[in-house]
C-alpha angles and dihedrals in degrees: 000000000000116000123229110278124231099221116112115250135152103292140150149115123287124189121209107210137162144107121322118284094015092128104261095139092044089053092050092051092046094050092048094044092229140068113270102141123050120241138197137159089251118094122245095031093139113071103165136048105264117201121210126181121215110197132190134151093267103033150023119206119191107206124199117203108200140190116270119273110241143134115261141155091210115111092220093049092047089054090049093052090047089057091053096045093050090063092061092077101039105054140081097227134018119214109195112197125203130183099240091204093060119098113271107255124227115267094249092051102036118135088232086074087086088070090075085078092061124093110266095234097055111105112238126203122194119214120198098204131195095036087151086074098053141064111269094227089066094060099077095050088049091053091049091050094052092045087069094053102057142357101257124184087220141350113216126186111211147148112232091188094053094037089236116149096009090114089062090049092051091049091051092048093052090051091055102038120094127234114266146130129289106272094196136030113274095241102060123083097194143010091225115116122241088245091057094048091047093053090047091052090053091048090049090057090052088053092049098043103039134051147204114026097340099090092048092051093051131100129169128218124190108224099177134014109177125170122205104196095187093055093033087230130135118201115205126185114191134177121216107210121206135167107232140042090236090056091052090055090052093049092049094041129193109325089355092290098133097052089045089053091049091048096048094048092047094046092055091055093042091053090052090050096047097032090224139095112273132204105202122191119186128198130183123221131181115227102177115232093344092156089063096047114088092200094052092043089056093044090054091053103257 
């Protein structure tokens, strides 16, 4: 593996923040050209700070995907928001992402209000995401409306899903990043462990294949990750943790069909990630009210 080089290039840390379901994880994956952060159409899918590394000959941009900023009385959700807010004071550039198709909030209740917690000297770029889903004549009025809410370095309409406008974002980032060294080797896209990404893939499938409160009451813990180099086979045992007996029944499904569906879908993505055959075994465990227990929340990595 190549070691970080000492030559000065454009380098720095950029946080991707904004309301839930604005497209932060999709943008991270698009910029990196591979899937690092899980995505679903449900809000609050991301629970941790996910780090992605965008490398090129003249720059290295460290991107932080964060949980959605929102008001909540839930202990787990409050911890998630805390993770996102902490990045506002420790980065070189803030990228605030808005779903452009969402109704424009009133000035006193705008999500950009969270930016008051950022240091005043940190450049902030606003992204109006999902423009592929809206009428183009609505974009300019939206830009003008957000110009009144905060002093942005730039406001960029884009579609993270379609990779439309990301070139403008990259140009703006490079203009606002300082010179510095490479913080990470050039050949790694993330500092996340394979175990972490695997458990996130499994949790993504629960989000995609279940509904109501079940995804939000779910955590995943990797119990075993064993590689057999001779057989080119990785055996993974994982526990899906939920809060109620009724949720366990939903996860397992009639005749075990739902958990089989979750496992099959997850295994396909995990094999792509690891480039090896995978034997995935899933178990379901009830941990009553874990999302309300600070100790358990911490033990599960949130």
